[in-house]
C-alpha positions, 0 to 999 in steps of 0.5 A: 727139380729145383729152379734158381741160382747161386752167387759166389760173392768172393769172386769164385765161379757161381755154382748151383746143383741138386741132390737127393737122399738115398735111404738105402745107401745113406748117401746124397746122390748128385743130379745136374748142376749149373755153373752160372749166376742166372736162373737154371733148372737142375734135376735128378731123375730116378728110374729104379728102386724108387722106395730107396728114396722115400723115408718112413713117413713118405717124404723124399729129401732133396737139396739145392746147394751153391758154391761157397768161396768164403765171402760173407754174402755167398748165397743160394736162391731157389725159386721153387722145387718140384717133384714129378712122379710118373708111375706105370703099372706093370701088367702080369695078369693074363687077359682073355677076350670073349664069352668062353673063359 
């Protein structure tokens, strides 16, 4: 998640969005975006193939980007970036209860 906003100083529509790098497909995958000049959260949720998003050193590469309409002062303001990982261990072992196993 990134929190911030973009400014398009040349009169264009402000835009703020996020992307995450997929090392398997070697592409940036788009998350949500915000079309305004006020603070907003933009997010990308990954629910499968998590190792595809982690580099060989254990890093995840994220990007926040805003629109550029050609003005010299187009800007992206990011207040913070946050990565939340929720892990649920799969249970595949047989579980036995009682004294006679």
